C-alpha positions as CSV (number, residue, x, y, z in Angstrom):
1,M,21.2,-26.7,-11.1
2,S,17.5,-25.9,-10.8
3,W,15.4,-24.6,-13.6
4,E,15.2,-21.2,-11.8
5,W,19.0,-20.8,-11.8
6,S,19.1,-21.8,-15.5
7,I,16.7,-19.1,-16.4
8,L,18.6,-16.5,-14.3
9,Y,21.9,-17.4,-15.9
10,F,20.2,-17.3,-19.3
11,F,19.2,-13.7,-18.7
12,Q,22.8,-12.9,-17.6
13,E,23.9,-13.9,-21.1
14,L,21.7,-11.3,-22.7
15,H,23.5,-8.3,-21.1
16,T,24.8,-5.6,-23.4
17,P,25.5,-1.9,-22.5
18,V,22.4,-0.7,-24.4
19,L,20.1,-3.4,-23.0
20,D,21.4,-2.7,-19.5
21,Q,20.4,0.9,-19.8
22,I,16.9,0.0,-21.1
23,M,16.3,-2.5,-18.4
24,I,17.4,-0.1,-15.7
25,V,14.8,2.4,-17.0
26,I,12.1,-0.3,-17.2
27,T,12.7,-1.7,-13.7
28,H,12.8,1.8,-12.3
29,L,9.2,2.5,-13.4
30,A,8.0,0.2,-10.7
31,S,10.4,1.3,-8.0
32,K,8.3,2.2,-4.9
33,G,5.3,1.8,-7.3
34,A,6.0,5.2,-8.7
35,F,4.6,4.8,-12.2
36,W,1.5,2.8,-11.3
37,L,0.6,4.8,-8.3
38,S,1.0,8.1,-10.2
39,L,-1.2,6.7,-13.0
40,G,-3.8,5.5,-10.6
41,V,-3.9,9.0,-9.0
42,V,-4.2,10.7,-12.4
43,F,-7.1,8.4,-13.3
44,L,-8.9,9.6,-10.1
45,F,-9.2,13.2,-11.6
46,F,-11.4,12.1,-14.5
47,K,-14.9,10.9,-14.0
48,K,-14.6,8.4,-16.8
49,T,-11.6,6.7,-15.3
50,R,-12.2,7.3,-11.5
51,S,-13.3,3.7,-10.9
52,L,-10.3,2.5,-12.7
53,G,-7.9,4.7,-10.6
54,L,-9.6,3.6,-7.4
55,T,-9.4,0.0,-8.3
56,M,-5.7,0.4,-9.2
57,L,-4.8,2.1,-5.9
58,V,-6.8,-0.4,-3.8
59,S,-5.2,-3.3,-5.6
60,I,-1.8,-1.9,-5.1
61,L,-2.5,-1.4,-1.4
62,F,-3.8,-5.0,-1.0
63,S,-0.7,-6.3,-2.9
64,F,1.6,-4.3,-0.6
65,L,-0.1,-5.6,2.5
66,I,-0.3,-9.3,1.4
67,G,3.0,-9.5,-0.4
68,N,5.4,-7.0,1.1
69,L,4.3,-7.0,4.7
70,F,3.1,-10.6,5.1
71,L,4.5,-13.0,2.5
72,K,8.1,-11.6,2.3
73,N,8.5,-11.8,6.0
74,L,6.8,-15.2,6.2
75,V,8.8,-16.9,3.4
76,Q,12.1,-15.0,3.9
77,R,13.5,-16.2,0.6
78,S,17.1,-15.0,-0.1
79,R,17.7,-13.0,-3.3
80,P,19.7,-14.6,-6.1
81,Y,22.6,-12.2,-5.8
82,W,22.8,-12.9,-2.0
83,L,23.3,-16.6,-2.9
84,D,25.6,-16.0,-5.9
85,P,27.6,-12.8,-5.2
86,S,29.8,-13.4,-8.3
87,V,27.0,-11.8,-10.5
88,S,27.2,-8.1,-10.4
89,I,23.9,-6.3,-10.3
90,L,23.0,-3.0,-12.0
91,V,20.4,-1.8,-9.5
92,P,20.8,-0.8,-5.8
93,H,21.2,-3.7,-3.4
94,L,18.0,-4.5,-1.6
95,N,17.6,-5.5,2.1
96,D,14.1,-7.1,1.9
97,Y,13.4,-10.7,0.9
98,S,12.8,-12.0,-2.6
99,F,9.4,-13.7,-2.5
100,P,7.1,-12.4,-3.9
101,S,8.5,-9.8,-6.3
102,G,7.2,-6.3,-5.3
103,H,7.9,-4.9,-8.8
104,T,5.8,-7.7,-10.3
105,M,3.0,-7.2,-7.7
106,V,2.7,-3.4,-8.2
107,S,2.9,-3.7,-12.0
108,F,0.2,-6.2,-12.4
109,S,-1.9,-4.6,-9.6
110,G,-1.8,-1.5,-11.9
111,A,-2.0,-3.2,-15.3
112,L,-4.8,-5.8,-14.6
113,P,-7.4,-3.2,-13.6
114,I,-6.5,-1.2,-16.7
115,Y,-7.2,-4.4,-18.8
116,Y,-10.4,-5.0,-16.8
117,Y,-11.8,-1.5,-17.6
118,N,-10.3,-0.9,-21.0
119,K,-8.9,-3.8,-23.1
120,K,-7.1,-1.6,-25.6
121,W,-5.1,0.3,-22.9
122,G,-4.9,-2.9,-20.9
123,I,-2.9,-4.8,-23.5
124,W,-0.2,-2.2,-23.4
125,S,-0.2,-2.0,-19.7
126,L,0.2,-5.8,-19.5
127,V,3.1,-5.7,-21.9
128,L,4.8,-3.1,-19.7
129,A,4.1,-5.0,-16.5
130,T,5.6,-8.1,-18.1
131,L,8.7,-6.2,-19.2
132,I,9.1,-4.9,-15.6
133,A,8.7,-8.4,-14.2
134,L,11.3,-9.8,-16.6
135,S,13.7,-7.0,-15.8
136,R,13.8,-8.4,-12.3
137,L,15.3,-11.6,-13.7
138,Y,17.6,-9.6,-15.9
139,H,18.9,-7.7,-12.9
140,F,19.4,-11.0,-10.9
141,V,17.3,-9.8,-8.0
142,H,14.4,-12.3,-8.2
143,F,13.8,-16.0,-9.0
144,P,11.2,-16.8,-11.6
145,T,8.9,-18.2,-8.9
146,D,9.1,-14.8,-7.2
147,L,7.5,-13.3,-10.3
148,I,4.9,-16.0,-10.4
149,G,4.1,-15.4,-6.8
150,G,4.0,-11.6,-7.4
151,F,1.5,-12.1,-10.3
152,L,-0.7,-14.4,-8.2
153,V,-0.8,-11.9,-5.3
154,S,-1.7,-9.1,-7.7
155,F,-4.4,-11.2,-9.4
156,L,-5.9,-11.9,-6.0
157,S,-5.6,-8.3,-5.0
158,V,-7.2,-7.0,-8.1
159,H,-10.1,-9.5,-7.8
160,L,-10.7,-8.4,-4.2
161,A,-10.5,-4.7,-5.0
162,I,-13.0,-5.1,-7.9
163,K,-15.4,-7.1,-5.7
164,I,-15.2,-4.7,-2.8
165,L,-15.5,-1.6,-4.9
166,H,-18.5,-3.1,-6.8
167,L,-20.1,-3.9,-3.4
168,F,-19.7,-0.3,-2.3
169,E,-21.0,1.0,-5.6
170,S,-24.1,-1.2,-5.4
171,K,-24.8,-0.1,-1.8
172,K,-24.3,3.5,-2.8
173,G,-27.0,3.2,-5.5
174,L,-29.6,2.0,-3.0
């Protein structure tokens, strides 16, 4: 058994009715990017956080394009519960591929810009993004390397968004 399967089965041993409900709520925060997209839009309304909101939204867009539209279809990795249907899952069945994790991408594409602009808020956003990513292992819908891939795509997306937005801001000041 590979190390990835060992980690997934370890998470299956953690299930309790209370933790199941908590993990459903945590994973749901990143479904369709709802929490992170909403937070990015809210940040746009305030001059002090406008750059942060824009960076979040552009990062999320880049992650979606790179991860969901390109990499998922290129790699076409099966989800764990497709390969081991004996494990019952608590979230709706998904029809897209496993690599990279979309929940991880959107969460870190939202959390990393917060950390970049405000370290104090950023620590909490990174904790939340990490919990969301781990919830995907708990729910048996992703392999650990799907989470790593999702984090790397989001890191690249945030870096690109910051560079592009700084370029526009510097040209605007000319």
